[in-house]
C-alpha positions in Angstrom: 0.0 0.0 0.0 1.3 3.5 -0.8 2.0 5.8 2.1 0.6 9.1 0.8 2.6 11.0 3.4 5.9 9.8 1.9 4.8 9.0 -1.7 7.8 10.8 -3.1 10.4 9.3 -0.9 13.6 8.6 -2.8 12.4 10.8 -5.7 14.2 14.0 -7.0 12.1 16.4 -8.9 13.7 19.3 -10.9 11.9 22.6 -11.5 13.1 24.5 -14.5 11.0 27.6 -14.9 12.1 31.3 -14.4 10.5 31.5 -10.9 11.1 29.3 -8.0 7.7 27.5 -7.2 8.0 27.7 -3.4 4.7 26.0 -2.6 5.2 23.1 -5.0 8.9 22.6 -4.0 7.7 22.5 -0.3 5.1 19.9 -1.2 7.9 17.7 -2.7 9.8 17.9 0.5 6.7 17.3 2.6 6.0 14.1 0.6 9.6 12.9 1.2 11.2 13.8 -2.0 14.0 16.2 -3.0 13.3 19.4 -4.9 16.0 20.9 -7.1 15.6 24.3 -8.8 17.6 24.6 -12.0 16.1 27.4 -14.1 16.5 27.0 -17.9 15.2 30.4 -18.8 15.9 33.9 -17.4 13.7 36.9 -18.0 14.6 40.6 -18.0 12.1 43.6 -18.1 12.5 45.9 -21.1 13.0 49.6 -20.3 10.3 50.9 -22.7 7.8 53.7 -22.5 4.4 52.3 -21.3 1.4 52.8 -23.4 -1.7 54.7 -22.5 -3.8 52.0 -20.9 -6.9 54.2 -21.2 -6.8 53.5 -24.9 -7.9 50.0 -24.2 -10.9 48.1 -22.7 -8.9 45.1 -21.8 -5.4 44.2 -20.8 -4.4 40.6 -21.4 -1.8 38.5 -19.4 -0.8 34.9 -20.2 2.1 34.6 -17.8 3.1 35.4 -14.3 6.3 37.1 -15.5 4.3 39.6 -17.6 2.0 40.3 -14.6 5.0 40.9 -12.3 6.6 43.2 -14.8 3.4 45.1 -15.2 2.9 45.5 -11.5 6.2 47.2 -11.1 4.9 50.1 -13.2 2.2 50.9 -10.5 -0.1 51.9 -13.3 -3.3 53.7 -12.7 -6.5 54.0 -14.8 -6.3 50.3 -15.6 -9.2 48.9 -17.7 -10.6 45.3 -17.4 -8.0 42.6 -17.0 -8.0 39.1 -18.4 -5.4 36.6 -17.1 -4.5 33.0 -18.1 -3.8 30.9 -14.9 -4.4 31.3 -11.3 -0.8 32.3 -10.5 -0.9 35.1 -13.1 -4.2 36.3 -11.6 -2.9 36.0 -8.2 0.1 38.3 -8.9 -2.3 40.9 -10.2 -4.7 40.7 -7.4 -2.0 40.8 -4.8 -1.0 44.1 -6.3 -4.5 45.6 -6.1 -5.8 44.9 -9.6 -9.1 43.2 -10.2 -9.1 40.2 -12.7 -12.3 40.2 -14.7 -11.7 37.1 -16.8 -9.9 33.8 -16.5 -10.5 30.9 -19.0 -11.8 27.6 -17.7 -8.5 25.9 -18.7 -5.3 27.7 -18.1 -4.1 27.8 -21.6 -3.9 30.4 -24.4 -5.7 28.1 -26.8 -8.7 27.8 -24.5 -8.5 31.6 -23.8 -8.9 32.5 -27.5 -12.0 30.3 -27.6 -13.7 31.8 -24.6 -12.5 35.4 -24.3 -13.9 37.0 -27.5 -17.5 36.6 -26.2 -16.5 38.4 -23.0 -14.6 41.2 -24.8 -17.5 41.8 -27.2 -15.4 43.5 -29.9 -13.5 45.8 -27.6 -10.0 46.9 -28.1 -7.3 44.9 -26.2 -3.7 45.1 -25.2 -1.7 41.9 -24.9 1.2 42.4 -22.5 3.7 39.7 -23.2 7.3 38.4 -23.5 9.3 38.6 -26.6 9.0 34.8 -27.3 5.2 34.6 -26.9 3.3 33.0 -29.7 0.9 34.9 -31.9 -2.1 33.0 -30.5 -3.6 36.0 -28.7 -2.9 38.4 -31.5 -4.8 36.2 -33.9 -8.1 36.5 -32.1 -11.1 38.0 -34.0 -10.6 41.2 -31.9 -8.6 44.4 -32.1 -5.4 43.4 -30.3 -2.3 45.5 -29.9 0.9 44.0 -28.4 3.3 45.4 -25.9 6.5 43.3 -25.3 7.5 44.0 -21.7 10.2 41.4 -21.1 12.8 39.3 -22.9 13.7 35.7 -22.3 17.2 34.2 -22.4 18.1 30.5 -22.4 20.3 29.4 -19.5 22.4 26.9 -21.4 24.9 26.2 -18.6 22.1 25.0 -16.4 20.6 23.1 -19.3 24.0 21.3 -19.8 24.0 20.4 -16.0 20.5 19.1 -16.3 21.3 17.1 -19.4 23.8 15.1 -17.3 21.1 14.1 -14.7 19.5 10.7 -14.9 16.7 9.0 -12.9 15.1 12.3 -12.0 11.7 13.8 -12.8 12.1 17.0 -14.7 9.2 19.5 -14.9 9.1 21.7 -18.0 6.7 24.6 -17.9 7.3 26.3 -21.3 8.5 25.6 -24.8 11.5 27.9 -24.2 12.7 25.5 -21.3 12.4 22.6 -23.7 14.4 24.5 -26.3 17.2 25.1 -23.8 17.4 21.5 -22.7 17.6 20.3 -26.3 20.2 22.9 -27.3 22.4 21.8 -24.5 22.2 18.2 -25.7 19.6 16.9 -23.3 17.8 13.7 -24.5 14.8 12.0 -23.0 16.4 8.8 -21.9 16.5 7.7 -18.2 14.4 10.5 -17.0 10.7 11.0 -16.2 9.2 14.0 -17.9 6.4 16.3 -16.6 4.7 19.0 -18.6 2.7 22.0 -17.5 0.3 22.8 -20.3 -0.5 21.2 -23.6 1.7 23.7 -25.5 4.7 22.6 -23.5 3.5 19.0 -24.0 3.6 19.5 -27.7 7.0 21.1 -27.6 8.4 18.1 -25.8 6.8 15.6 -28.3 8.0 17.6 -31.2 11.5 17.4 -29.8 11.2 13.6 -29.7 10.4 13.4 -26.0 7.7 11.5 -24.0 5.4 12.7 -21.3 5.0 10.8 -18.0 2.9 13.4 -16.1 0.7 16.2 -17.1 -1.9 17.6 -14.8 -5.4 18.6 -15.8 -4.9 22.0 -14.2 -1.8 23.8 -15.3 0.0 24.6 -12.1 3.3 23.4 -10.4 1.4 22.2 -7.4 -0.9 20.1 -9.5 1.9 18.4 -11.4 3.6 17.6 -8.1 0.3 15.9 -6.9 0.1 14.1 -10.2 3.6 12.7 -9.8 2.8 11.6 -6.3 -0.4 9.9 -7.5 1.6 8.1 -10.1 4.1 6.9 -7.6 1.3 5.4 -5.5 0.1 3.4 -8.5 3.5 1.8 -9.0 
């Protein structure tokens, strides 16, 4: 029988995103595992003039990083806000902004299916990173884009990760997958967890496999999914 309290005992789980997921890493330790943080990407805020937010009816955020960068501006007169994901929304709410729309599934693909009805043809500003895909801009709505941060691949960390075996590696973005592959990482002798179906696709396109993907796209949910899988072994 699986001991749920120690279901990750003997397991090492590697987090690779740009932000350290404190709650999820704590959950790994609580369940008896070891959490390692080895970021494969690094973000830097661009020094650019901010647009006039009053020109827009909606601001759109699809990442925690874009929300954090925006909150550093201490912007006033902010219109309606749409956010993909509870962590993105949480950053905005903790800084005093109200989030008016979150899709039922935390992905840009589901967002573009559900958001146009809420926006009702109003003008939007997508606040994004330089590597963000054009999924949001292609919505049947007037959408301007503002690049607020850049993303760099941390290839030294990726090289170190590529030497690790028998660990469970969590990828949360296609950029992290790209860094891993550029550093020579392959998919042998590791377990692979993905957050989001876009990341899942990037892994499969790079010849990888998926062992764990949560229904809800958060770090905590993927840790719970890994723990659940361990109980079934």
